[in-house]
DOMAR-143666 format. One line per 8 residues: number of its first residue (from 0); their letters; for each residue x, y, z of N, C-alpha, C. Coordinates in steps of 0.02 Angstrom, whole numbers. Layout:
NUM) a) X Y Z X Y Z X Y Z  ...
REM end
This chain:
0) meggsvat) 6619 6537 6422 6600 6495 6480 6659 6492 6527  6643 6490 6594 6695 6490 6644 6743 6432 6635  6807 6446 6640 6858 6394 6635 6879 6380 6565  6835 6390 6516 6851 6381 6445 6861 6309 6426  6839 6261 6467 6848 6190 6451 6781 6156 6453  6780 6093 6431 6718 6055 6430 6703 6029 6500  6641 6035 6521 6620 6010 6587 6579 5947 6577  6603 5892 6603 6566 5829 6599 6527 5818 6663
8) pfgrramt) 6470 5781 6659 6429 5772 6718 6460 5723 6768  6440 5732 6831 6466 5691 6885 6427 5625 6888  6460 5573 6913 6427 5509 6926 6411 5471 6863  6353 5438 6862 6334 5394 6807 6298 5430 6751  6288 5496 6757 6255 5533 6703 6302 5536 6643  6277 5519 6585 6318 5515 6525 6324 5583 6492  6379 5593 6458 6390 5653 6418 6357 5643 6350  6324 5694 6325 6290 5690 6260 6316 5745 6214
16) lgmlanqv) 6303 5736 6149 6323 5787 6100 6283 5851 6111  6220 5845 6135 6181 5905 6149 6213 5947 6204  6238 5914 6257 6273 5951 6310 6334 5986 6283  6371 5951 6240 6431 5981 6212 6414 6041 6168  6360 6034 6128 6340 6090 6085 6319 6150 6127  6284 6139 6183 6264 6194 6226 6324 6229 6256  6374 6190 6274 6434 6221 6303 6472 6261 6251  6474 6236 6189 6508 6274 6136 6471 6339 6122
24) mareiedg) 6404 6336 6121 6364 6396 6109 6374 6447 6165  6381 6422 6228 6389 6467 6284 6454 6506 6282  6503 6480 6245 6566 6516 6240 6563 6574 6191  6511 6577 6151 6506 6627 6098 6467 6689 6120  6465 6703 6184 6431 6762 6209 6471 6824 6189  6436 6875 6164 6470 6936 6144 6500 6971 6205  6556 7003 6194 6589 7039 6249 6545 7097 6273  6538 7100 6339 6499 7155 6369 6423 7146 6364
32) ktvdkwkl) 6399 7088 6341 6327 7078 6334 6296 7070 6403  6242 7108 6415 6205 7104 6478 6130 7102 6462  6093 7066 6503 6021 7059 6494 5988 7061 6562  5931 7096 6567 5892 7095 6629 5864 7025 6639  5882 6994 6695 5865 6923 6704 5790 6913 6710  5754 6960 6742 5682 6949 6750 5644 6964 6686  5668 7012 6648 5638 7024 6582 5648 6964 6536  5708 6935 6539 5722 6876 6499 5681 6817 6523
40) fralcear) 5670 6812 6589 5629 6756 6614 5556 6763 6591  5530 6824 6589 5461 6833 6564 5456 6814 6490  5508 6832 6452 5508 6810 6381 5513 6735 6375  5551 6703 6421 5557 6630 6420 5489 6598 6436  5452 6627 6482 5386 6600 6498 5339 6607 6438  5346 6663 6401 5303 6674 6343 5320 6624 6287  5384 6610 6279 5406 6566 6225 5406 6492 6245  5379 6476 6302 5382 6407 6328 5356 6355 6278
48) pligvtdr) 5300 6366 6242 5276 6313 6196 5326 6297 6140  5364 6347 6118 5412 6335 6064 5478 6308 6088  5496 6323 6150 5560 6298 6177 5553 6227 6202  5494 6209 6226 5483 6140 6246 5498 6125 6319  5483 6172 6364 5492 6161 6436 5424 6167 6469  5420 6135 6528 5356 6136 6565 5354 6196 6612  5294 6209 6638 5287 6263 6686 5324 6248 6751  5327 6184 6770 5364 6166 6831 5439 6177 6822
56) alavmnal) 5465 6163 6761 5535 6176 6747 5549 6251 6750  5502 6292 6728 5511 6364 6732 5510 6388 6804  5473 6354 6847 5475 6371 6919 5545 6359 6948  5577 6305 6927 5645 6291 6950 5693 6343 6921  5683 6363 6858 5725 6415 6828 5718 6481 6866  5657 6497 6886 5645 6558 6925 5684 6555 6991  5684 6496 7022 5722 6489 7085 5797 6498 7072  5822 6469 7018 5894 6477 7003 5912 6550 6991
64) lsfypkde) 5870 6587 6955 5884 6657 6942 5882 6699 7006  5841 6677 7054 5838 6715 7117 5902 6709 7156  5943 6658 7143 6007 6651 7177 6062 6692 7142  6048 6718 7083 6099 6759 7050 6098 6828 7083  6155 6854 7106 6155 6914 7148 6137 6979 7112  6145 6982 7047 6133 7044 7010 6069 7038 6969  6040 7097 6952 5981 7097 6908 6001 7088 6835  6063 7104 6818 6086 7098 6749 6131 7036 6743
72) lseahglv) 6113 6992 6696 6156 6935 6682 6215 6958 6639  6276 6943 6661 6335 6961 6622 6394 6917 6644  6441 6907 6598 6500 6867 6614 6544 6901 6665  6541 6967 6669 6584 7004 6716 6570 6985 6788  6507 6968 6803 6488 6950 6871 6484 6874 6881  6506 6836 6832 6500 6763 6838 6430 6741 6821  6424 6679 6798 6358 6654 6776 6340 6588 6810  6377 6569 6863 6364 6505 6897 6329 6519 6963
80) vfpsnaql) 6273 6483 6974 6239 6485 7039 6247 6416 7070  6250 6413 7137 6267 6350 7171 6222 6339 7232  6156 6342 7225 6113 6330 7283 6108 6255 7298  6093 6239 7359 6081 6169 7378 6010 6151 7359  5998 6086 7358 5930 6063 7342 5879 6086 7393  5900 6091 7456 5854 6114 7508 5833 6187 7495  5882 6230 7476 5865 6299 7462 5823 6305 7398  5840 6264 7349 5799 6264 7287 5727 6243 7302
88) slrshgmt) 5719 6196 7347 5652 6173 7365 5612 6229 7398  5645 6268 7441 5610 6323 7474 5588 6376 7423  5630 6393 7376 5613 6445 7328 5573 6419 7269  5560 6353 7268 5516 6323 7217 5450 6304 7247  5431 6338 7301 5366 6328 7333 5358 6257 7360  5411 6232 7390 5407 6167 7423 5411 6107 7377  5437 6114 7317 5444 6059 7271 5494 6008 7299  5477 5944 7291 5521 5892 7319 5587 5889 7281
96) eqtirrhl) 5639 5861 7314 5705 5859 7283 5705 5815 7221  5666 5759 7222 5663 5716 7163 5633 5754 7103  5581 5792 7117 5550 5832 7064 5597 5886 7039  5634 5917 7085 5682 5969 7065 5735 5940 7019  5761 5882 7036 5813 5851 6994 5786 5834 6925  5724 5811 6922 5694 5794 6858 5687 5857 6814  5666 5912 6843 5656 5974 6803 5722 6008 6788  5772 5999 6830 5839 6024 6813 5865 5988 6750
104) avlveagl) 5851 5924 6746 5871 5886 6686 5835 5912 6624  5772 5932 6632 5734 5960 6576 5766 6026 6553  5787 6068 6600 5819 6132 6582 5886 6120 6548  5923 6070 6570 5987 6054 6538 5975 6029 6467  5926 5985 6459 5912 5957 6393 5886 6010 6345  5850 6059 6371 5825 6113 6328 5878 6164 6310  5937 6158 6339 5992 6204 6322 5986 6271 6356  5957 6273 6416 5950 6337 6452 6001 6345 6508
112) iirkdspn) 6025 6290 6535 6077 6291 6587 6128 6235 6572  6186 6240 6605 6238 6188 6599 6259 6168 6669  6266 6103 6678 6293 6078 6742 6368 6089 6744  6392 6119 6796 6464 6124 6807 6478 6089 6874  6487 6023 6869 6493 5982 6929 6565 5985 6956  6569 5981 7022 6633 5978 7057 6659 5907 7056  6721 5895 7078 6747 5826 7079 6705 5778 7120  6674 5802 7174 6632 5756 7214 6558 5766 7202
120) gkryvrrn) 6538 5807 7153 6468 5817 7136 6432 5868 7179  6468 5899 7227 6437 5949 7270 6438 6017 7236  6393 6061 7260 6391 6130 7234 6421 6176 7286  6474 6211 7266 6506 6257 7313 6547 6307 7274  6576 6355 7309 6616 6408 7278 6683 6412 7314  6735 6428 7276 6802 6437 7305 6820 6510 7294  6839 6545 7348 6854 6616 7345 6929 6627 7354  6953 6684 7329 7024 6701 7337 7034 6740 7401
128) gagaidea) 7094 6764 7410 7110 6800 7472 7070 6864 7481  7050 6896 7426 7011 6958 7431 6937 6945 7440  6915 6883 7443 6844 6868 7451 6806 6862 7387  6838 6872 7330 6804 6866 7265 6800 6793 7245  6751 6777 7204 6741 6708 7182 6797 6689 7134  6832 6636 7153 6886 6611 7110 6859 6557 7063  6820 6510 7090 6790 6457 7049 6727 6433 7084  6674 6421 7044 6609 6400 7071 6586 6337 7034
136) fgfslapl) 6554 6293 7072 6527 6231 7045 6452 6230 7059  6412 6220 7008 6339 6220 7014 6307 6218 6946  6266 6270 6931 6231 6275 6867 6250 6341 6833  6274 6336 6771 6293 6396 6733 6233 6421 6693  6221 6487 6698 6167 6520 6660 6192 6548 6593  6253 6529 6573 6282 6554 6511 6239 6538 6450  6210 6477 6442 6168 6464 6384 6107 6511 6380  6078 6527 6438 6021 6572 6439 6040 6641 6413
144) laradeve) 6099 6666 6435 6122 6730 6411 6139 6728 6337  6169 6673 6314 6187 6668 6244 6126 6665 6199  6072 6636 6223 6010 6629 6183 5959 6683 6198  5979 6738 6228 5932 6790 6248 5894 6818 6187  5930 6832 6133 5897 6860 6074 5848 6809 6044  5868 6746 6042 5824 6694 6015 5761 6688 6057  5769 6689 6124 5711 6682 6168 5663 6740 6159  5689 6801 6153 5646 6859 6144 5611 6856 6077
152) slaaqvta) 5645 6832 6025 5613 6825 5960 5556 6774 5961  5569 6717 5994 5516 6666 6000 5457 6692 6041  5472 6731 6093 5418 6760 6133 5375 6807 6092  5407 6848 6050 5370 6894 6007 5327 6855 5957  5353 6799 5932 5314 6758 5885 5253 6729 5919  5261 6702 5979 5205 6674 6016 5153 6727 6031  5176 6787 6049 5129 6841 6064 5089 6861 6002  5124 6865 5945 5089 6883 5883 5038 6830 5864
160) erlhlqrl) 5055 6767 5871 5008 6713 5855 4948 6715 5902  4960 6730 5965 4904 6733 6012 4857 6791 5996  4885 6849 5979 4844 6906 5960 4806 6893 5896  4839 6859 5848 4805 6841 5786 4746 6795 5799  4757 6746 5842 4702 6699 5859 4646 6736 5895  4663 6783 5938 4612 6822 5973 4571 6864 5925  4604 6896 5877 4568 6937 5828 4523 6893 5783  4547 6834 5765 4505 6789 5725 4443 6768 5764
168) rerltlcr) 4452 6754 5829 4394 6737 5871 4344 6794 5874  4370 6855 5882 4326 6913 5887 4287 6924 5821  4323 6920 5765 4289 6929 5700 4237 6875 5688  4254 6813 5707 4206 6758 5697 4145 6767 5741  4155 6790 5803 4099 6802 5848 4052 6855 5820  4081 6910 5795 4040 6964 5767 4004 6940 5705  4038 6901 5663 4006 6877 5602 3949 6828 5618  3959 6785 5667 3906 6739 5689 3846 6778 5713
176) rdvaklie) 3858 6831 5751 3802 6871 5777 3765 6905 5719  3803 6931 5671 3771 6964 5613 3727 6916 5575  3754 6856 5561 3716 6807 5521 3653 6786 5558  3658 6773 5622 3599 6751 5660 3545 6804 5660  3564 6867 5670 3513 6920 5673 3486 6936 5603  3528 6931 5552 3503 6944 5484 3454 6889 5462  3467 6827 5480 3420 6773 5463 3354 6784 5499  3357 6805 5562 3296 6818 5600 3257 6876 5568
184) taaeegar) 3293 6929 5548 3259 6986 5516 3227 6966 5450  3263 6926 5410 3236 6905 5346 3173 6863 5354  3173 6819 5405 3113 6778 5417 3054 6821 5439  3067 6871 5481 3012 6914 5504 2985 6958 5448  3028 6981 5403 3007 7025 5349 2978 6987 5289  2985 6922 5289 2959 6883 5233 2998 6891 5169  3063 6900 5174 3105 6909 5115 3108 6844 5076  3116 6849 5010 3120 6789 4968 3186 6754 4980
192) gdwemism) 3183 6688 4981 3243 6648 4991 3227 6586 5031  3269 6536 5023 3262 6473 5061 3295 6482 5129  3263 6516 5174 3293 6534 5239 3301 6473 5284  3260 6423 5274 3269 6362 5314 3335 6327 5297  3350 6324 5232 3413 6294 5211 3472 6337 5234  3465 6403 5228 3519 6448 5250 3530 6441 5325  3476 6436 5363 3483 6428 5435 3517 6362 5454  3499 6309 5418 3531 6244 5430 3605 6247 5412
200) hfralvma) 3621 6281 5358 3692 6288 5339 3730 6328 5392  3698 6380 5418 3730 6420 5471 3744 6377 5533  3695 6337 5554 3705 6294 5613 3759 6243 5600  3763 6217 5538 3816 6168 5522 3885 6200 5527  3891 6263 5505 3956 6297 5510 3975 6307 5583  3927 6325 5624 3942 6337 5695 3962 6272 5729  3926 6218 5714 3940 6154 5747 4008 6126 5725  4032 6145 5666 4096 6118 5641 4156 6149 5675
208) iprtptpd) 4147 6204 5712 4204 6237 5744 4221 6199 5808  4282 6174 5815 4301 6137 5876 4306 6183 5936  4312 6153 5995 4316 6193 6056 4381 6232 6061  4436 6202 6040 4501 6237 6039 4527 6238 5968  4502 6284 5927 4521 6284 5856 4590 6313 5845  4622 6292 5791 4686 6321 5769 4672 6382 5726  4722 6425 5715 4711 6483 5671 4687 6464 5602  4711 6408 5573 4689 6388 5507 4615 6370 5506
216) vlttalee) 4594 6334 5559 4523 6315 5563 4479 6378 5571  4501 6425 5612 4463 6486 5622 4460 6527 5558  4515 6530 5521 4516 6568 5458 4467 6539 5408  4466 6473 5401 4419 6440 5355 4347 6452 5376  4333 6444 5441 4265 6455 5466 4244 6528 5455  4290 6575 5466 4274 6646 5458 4259 6662 5385  4298 6634 5338 4285 6646 5267 4216 6621 5247  4198 6561 5268 4133 6533 5251 4077 6574 5283
224) memlreei) 4087 6596 5346 4036 6635 5380 4027 6703 5346  4082 6734 5325 4077 6799 5291 4042 6792 5224  4055 6737 5188 4020 6725 5124 3946 6718 5135  3927 6681 5188 3857 6672 5204 3825 6739 5222  3861 6780 5260 3834 6846 5278 3824 6889 5216  3873 6888 5170 3867 6927 5109 3808 6904 5067  3797 6839 5064 3741 6813 5025 3674 6835 5056  3670 6834 5122 3608 6856 5155 3596 6929 5143
232) vnllemhi) 3649 6969 5148 3643 7041 5136 3619 7054 5065  3645 7016 5017 3623 7024 4947 3548 7011 4940  3525 6957 4971 3454 6941 4967 3412 6995 5000  3434 7021 5057 3396 7073 5091 3397 7138 5051  3453 7154 5018 3455 7214 4977 3407 7208 4918  3403 7149 4888 3355 7138 4834 3283 7146 4859  3271 7122 4920 3204 7129 4950 3188 7203 4962  3236 7241 4985 3225 7313 4996 3212 7348 4931
240) dsrkisgn) 3251 7332 4878 3240 7363 4813 3172 7347 4785  3150 7285 4793 3084 7266 4767 3028 7303 4803  3036 7315 4868 2986 7352 4906 2984 7425 4885  3043 7454 4870 3045 7524 4848 3010 7532 4781  3022 7485 4734 2992 7490 4667 2918 7477 4669  2897 7424 4703 2826 7405 4703 2784 7449 4748  2813 7480 4798 2774 7517 4847 2769 7591 4832  2801 7618 4779 2799 7689 4764 2743 7703 4715
248) pfqnqrhi) 2689 7742 4734 2632 7753 4689 2648 7800 4632  2706 7834 4633 2723 7881 4581 2761 7849 4524  2774 7784 4527 2809 7750 4473 2761 7705 4436  2778 7688 4375 2733 7649 4332 2752 7576 4331  2793 7553 4381 2819 7485 4379 2763 7433 4382  2708 7450 4419 2655 7401 4429 2610 7392 4369  2608 7441 4324 2560 7439 4269 2595 7448 4203  2644 7405 4189 2678 7406 4124 2636 7368 4074
256) qnsntdsi) 2614 7402 4022 2570 7370 3973 2589 7396 3904  2592 7352 3857 2609 7370 3788 2550 7350 3745  2511 7401 3721 2452 7387 3681 2468 7379 3607  2532 7386 3589 2552 7378 3519 2562 7304 3504  2510 7272 3478 2513 7200 3466 2557 7182 3407  2575 7232 3367 2615 7218 3308 2689 7231 3321  2709 7241 3384 2779 7256 3398 2823 7196 3384  2885 7208 3369 2932 7156 3350 2976 7138 3410
264) sesepaie) 2995 7076 3416 3037 7054 3471 3104 7090 3470  3131 7102 3531 3194 7137 3537 3252 7097 3507  3243 7032 3500 3297 6991 3474 3305 6998 3398  3261 7037 3365 3264 7046 3292 3264 7120 3275  3316 7157 3290 3317 7229 3276 3318 7244 3202  3348 7202 3160 3352 7216 3088 3282 7215 3057  3240 7168 3076 3172 7164 3049 3132 7224 3071  3141 7246 3132 3104 7303 3158 3121 7365 3118
272) tkqgekse) 3184 7374 3101 3205 7433 3062 3174 7432 2993  3174 7374 2961 3145 7370 2894 3071 7385 2895  3035 7359 2945 2965 7373 2948 2952 7446 2962  2993 7477 3002 2986 7548 3016 2996 7588 2953  3045 7571 2912 3057 7606 2850 2997 7599 2802  2969 7539 2799 2912 7528 2754 2853 7569 2775  2837 7572 2840 2780 7611 2863 2791 7685 2849  2853 7708 2852 2866 7778 2838 2853 7793 2764
280) idrqtlpv) 2871 7746 2719 2858 7755 2647 2784 7756 2633  2747 7710 2667 2675 7707 2657 2643 7773 2675  2666 7803 2730 2636 7866 2752 2650 7922 2703  2706 7918 2669 2724 7970 2621 2687 7963 2554  2671 7902 2533 2643 7892 2466 2567 7884 2466  2537 7859 2522 2465 7846 2523 2429 7901 2559  2368 7917 2540 2329 7967 2576 2312 7943 2646  2313 7988 2694 2302 7971 2763 2236 8000 2785
288) tkgqkdad) 2192 7958 2813 2127 7981 2838 2134 8005 2909  2080 8037 2934 2080 8062 3002 2085 8005 3053  2050 7948 3039 2053 7891 3085 2122 7862 3089  2158 7861 3032 2226 7835 3033 2272 7881 3072  2261 7947 3066 2301 7994 3106 2292 7982 3180  2228 7973 3202 2216 7960 3273 2248 7895 3295  2245 7844 3252 2276 7779 3271 2351 7787 3277  2382 7825 3229 2454 7835 3233 2473 7873 3296
296) lgkrsvna) 2433 7924 3314 2448 7962 3375 2442 7917 3436  2392 7872 3436 2383 7827 3493 2442 7779 3499  2466 7752 3442 2523 7706 3444 2585 7741 3468  2595 7805 3445 2654 7842 3466 2654 7855 3541  2594 7871 3568 2591 7883 3641 2604 7820 3680  2577 7763 3655 2589 7699 3690 2663 7681 3688  2695 7690 3629 2767 7674 3624 2808 7720 3668  2789 7784 3672 2825 7830 3715 2819 7810 3788
304) agaanesh) 2758 7789 3809 2750 7767 3879 2791 7705 3892  2791 7659 3843 2832 7599 3853 2905 7614 3859  2929 7663 3818 3000 7683 3823 3015 7714 3889  2967 7755 3915 2977 7785 3981 2980 7732 4035  2936 7682 4030 2938 7628 4079 3003 7590 4076  3028 7577 4014 3091 7542 4007 3148 7581 4038  3146 7648 4035 3200 7689 4064 3202 7685 4139  3145 7667 4171 3143 7660 4244 3167 7593 4268
312) rsppglgi) 3174 7545 4224 3195 7478 4245 3269 7477 4261  3286 7437 4312 3357 7431 4331 3394 7387 4281  3457 7401 4268 3495 7357 4223 3496 7286 4249  3489 7237 4205 3487 7167 4228 3554 7146 4257  3550 7100 4306 3610 7070 4334 3645 7111 4386  3619 7172 4404 3655 7213 4452 3632 7201 4523  3582 7160 4534 3556 7149 4602 3597 7098 4640  3637 7058 4607 3674 7004 4640 3748 7019 4633
320) kafplalv) 3782 7024 4688 3853 7040 4687 3894 6978 4670  3949 6989 4636 3993 6934 4618 4038 6917 4677  4055 6853 4683 4099 6830 4736 4172 6839 4714  4219 6837 4761 4290 6845 4742 4311 6791 4692  4352 6811 4644 4374 6764 4592 4414 6707 4622  4454 6722 4674 4494 6669 4705 4449 6615 4735  4393 6635 4765 4347 6586 4793 4315 6544 4738  4296 6575 4683 4266 6538 4627 4315 6486 4601
328) lqacpqia) 4378 6505 4593 4428 6458 4567 4443 6402 4617  4439 6419 4683 4449 6367 4734 4392 6317 4733  4331 6342 4725 4273 6296 4724 4267 6259 4658  4288 6290 4603 4280 6260 4537 4348 6258 4501  4393 6215 4520 4460 6216 4489 4461 6191 4417  4409 6153 4395 4411 6124 4328 4405 6178 4274  4374 6235 4289 4364 6287 4239 4431 6316 4216  4483 6311 4258 4548 6339 4240 4578 6304 4179
336) dygaggai) 4559 6240 4168 4586 6204 4110 4562 6233 4044  4508 6272 4044 4481 6300 3983 4499 6373 3974  4541 6400 4018 4564 6468 4010 4621 6473 3961  4638 6534 3943 4693 6545 3896 4759 6523 3928  4793 6475 3896 4855 6449 3924 4845 6404 3984  4783 6379 3993 4770 6334 4049 4768 6367 4117  4755 6432 4120 4753 6469 4183 4703 6526 4177  4676 6546 4235 4629 6602 4239 4654 6650 4292
344) stwrdlma) 4664 6712 4272 4689 6762 4319 4643 6822 4327  4595 6832 4282 4549 6888 4285 4478 6864 4271  4430 6908 4286 4360 6891 4271 4350 6884 4196  4386 6923 4156 4380 6917 4083 4401 6847 4060  4454 6820 4091 4475 6752 4074 4421 6701 4092  4390 6711 4151 4338 6664 4173 4278 6667 4126  4257 6727 4106 4198 6732 4062 4213 6702 3994  4275 6710 3970 4294 6680 3906 4293 6603 3912
352) aavvvrsm) 4319 6578 3967 4319 6505 3977 4247 6479 3984  4204 6519 4016 4134 6498 4024 4099 6490 3957  4115 6533 3908 4085 6526 3842 4106 6460 3809  4169 6441 3818 4193 6378 3791 4158 6319 3825  4154 6322 3892 4122 6268 3929 4048 6264 3914  4016 6323 3905 3946 6325 3888 3931 6286 3824  3973 6296 3774 3964 6259 3711 3978 6185 3721  4028 6168 3761 4045 6098 3772 3990 6061 3809
360) lgvspday) 3957 6095 3855 3903 6064 3895 3837 6062 3858  3833 6094 3800 3771 6093 3762 3721 6145 3784  3743 6198 3818 3698 6252 3839 3689 6299 3781  3627 6315 3764 3613 6358 3707 3635 6430 3722  3654 6467 3669 3672 6537 3679 3616 6578 3710  3553 6562 3693 3497 6599 3721 3492 6589 3796  3501 6527 3820 3498 6513 3892 3554 6548 3929  3613 6549 3899 3669 6582 3932 3660 6658 3933
368) qqaceilg) 3634 6686 3877 3621 6757 3874 3569 6778 3926  3517 6738 3934 3467 6753 3985 3496 6751 4055  3541 6703 4068 3573 6699 4133 3617 6761 4145  3651 6784 4093 3692 6845 4100 3649 6905 4116  3590 6909 4086 3546 6966 4098 3518 6966 4169  3501 6907 4194 3470 6903 4261 3523 6903 4316  3575 6864 4308 3625 6856 4361 3683 6905 4354  3697 6928 4294 3757 6966 4282 3809 6922 4248
376) aenaatvi) 3854 6951 4209 3902 6911 4171 3948 6871 4216  3972 6902 4272 4018 6867 4317 3983 6808 4351  3922 6819 4376 3887 6765 4411 3865 6710 4362  3848 6729 4301 3831 6677 4252 3891 6633 4237  3950 6664 4230 4010 6624 4220 4025 6580 4280  4011 6607 4340 4021 6567 4401 3975 6506 4402  3912 6516 4382 3864 6459 4381 3887 6407 4330  3912 6429 4273 3937 6381 4223 3995 6341 4252
384) acilerag) 4039 6375 4290 4095 6339 4321 4070 6288 4371  4018 6306 4409 3989 6258 4458 3957 6199 4423  3921 6213 4368 3890 6158 4330 3943 6111 4302  4000 6139 4281 4055 6097 4256 4080 6050 4310  4085 6075 4372 4107 6032 4427 4059 5975 4440  3994 5987 4429 3943 5936 4443 3915 5906 4379  3953 5911 4323 3927 5889 4259 3907 5815 4259  3942 5774 4297 3926 5703 4298 3860 5687 4332
392) hinsaggy) 3833 5735 4370 3770 5724 4406 3712 5762 4376  3722 5798 4320 3669 5839 4290 3653 5811 4221  3589 5796 4209 3569 5766 4145 3569 5818 4089  3541 5876 4102 3536 5929 4051 3563 5993 4080  3624 6012 4059 3654 6073 4086 3614 6135 4066  3588 6136 4004 3549 6194 3982 3485 6202 4021  3449 6147 4031 3387 6150 4071 3401 6170 4143  3456 6144 4170 3473 6161 4239 3489 6235 4245
400) lrdltrra) 3525 6263 4194 3541 6335 4196 3478 6377 4190  3432 6357 4147 3370 6395 4140 3330 6393 4206  3328 6336 4239 3292 6331 4302 3323 6376 4355  3390 6375 4359 3423 6419 4408 3410 6492 4392  3409 6510 4328 3396 6579 4308 3326 6600 4328  3276 6557 4317 3208 6574 4337 3202 6581 4412  3235 6537 4449 3233 6543 4522 3268 6606 4546  3323 6625 4514 3357 6686 4533 3314 6747 4518
408) ergefaig) 3276 6745 4464 3233 6802 4447 3178 6810 4499  3156 6754 4528 3105 6757 4582 3136 6769 4650  3203 6773 4655 3235 6783 4719 3240 6720 4761  3237 6661 4729 3237 6598 4765 3302 6559 4757  3351 6588 4723 3415 6553 4712 3472 6597 4736  3519 6566 4772 3578 6601 4797 3640 6561 4776  3690 6596 4750 3750 6562 4726 3795 6541 4784  3793 6580 4839 3839 6568 4894 3840 6497 4921
416) pmlmalar) 3782 6468 4941 3783 6399 4968 3812 6348 4919  3797 6357 4854 3824 6310 4804 3900 6316 4800  3926 6378 4800 3998 6388 4799 4031 6359 4860  4002 6372 4919 4033 6349 4981 4033 6273 4985  3980 6242 4961 3978 6168 4961 4033 6140 4917  4042 6169 4858 4096 6145 4813 4164 6160 4843  4172 6219 4875 4237 6236 4906 4255 6186 4961  4205 6168 5002 4218 6119 5055 4234 6051 5026
424) angnsvrk) 4197 6031 4973 4210 5965 4943 4280 5962 4913  4300 6014 4878 4367 6015 4848 4420 6020 4901  4406 6058 4955 4455 6063 5009 4466 5996 5043  4411 5958 5054 4418 5891 5086 4456 5844 5040  4442 5847 4974 4478 5802 4929 4552 5817 4927  4570 5883 4932 4641 5900 4933 4674 5875 4996  4640 5882 5053 4670 5859 5116 4678 5783 5116  4628 5747 5089 4634 5675 5088 4691 5653 5042
432) ag) 4698 5687 4985 4753 5669 4940 4820 5684 4971  4824 5739 5011 4887 5755 5044 4903 5707 5100
REM end
């Protein structure tokens, strides 16, 4: 800083520790450091929200920089400008002197300029015999030059945040459009699902977005909207698959019939094997008539047709996609207490914890196995976690699981809205506790 000494303000303005700190910082400018003043000013305008200056104060700063004779700020050319208030008013688009003084104080307090007052408070310059500036009294731009790197870094941060917010808005707009059109398509095609409830949930998500949202609010809204879109796509894919199976005349899906009234349930494979062995012994030891041969041939053809029909069936539980594990744990945090070591990090951990919780809630193994076959192992474990969260409001967990399984088999149950409701409830409780 010019003079290398502390500059105290003129008149009744008090000296503060902030002024002293700015002057100390201004002395630490690297030797030979130069910065384009207008490029630095644009960065200062970009970083304005983080620095804490107003747009009117920046207009005064622009006027001060216009009085600096060079385009490059450097100590070699001096860093003090000394315009009068009248000249500052002209270059500040007619701003009054009282307003100029107020915004000059803002720039000083923000640590962007330093007052270098003369003995009588006037702004002027003293030149030597060669016409060069010997000493100048006015406003020093040394703090601005010293903080050039900081200002540019803050400007880059503000720019990145603005671009991030813009991308979040774009993604949310596209997702809103997708959900609206998919709901309309599902209603027109008559797809299975509670589309009235889904539509109401969609409108509630849209109405919850404020007019000027923060990035955190937009991120939460986007996650919920994407989950809703994924759930709708799942329901529509199931509808498409059902139309392909039921509408193809070359498949036997519509006429599955088993005329073997003596067949054994699939849940008892050991009994079926024993009976098969016995019938084979009977055929070997007893005489076989022609009518018995025809009956055996008829049973074999029926069993072969049934096996062929079973080979065309899709594996159970593959029609519904599983949601991200992180979302399930966010919506159902209580399930983590039943994981190995009190934590859940993989789907295998969640399914193991679900078996423990299933037994604790009194859900029969048969009901849980049926849920795994219809929903899939991951989704069945997710439903158990959701039931655990609402255990205090459910009279019979087993009956509730069976009902959800039957509704899912008919295409009338979706896991997404239940998960999102629990995620919002747990999120609100966390915020209130914080």
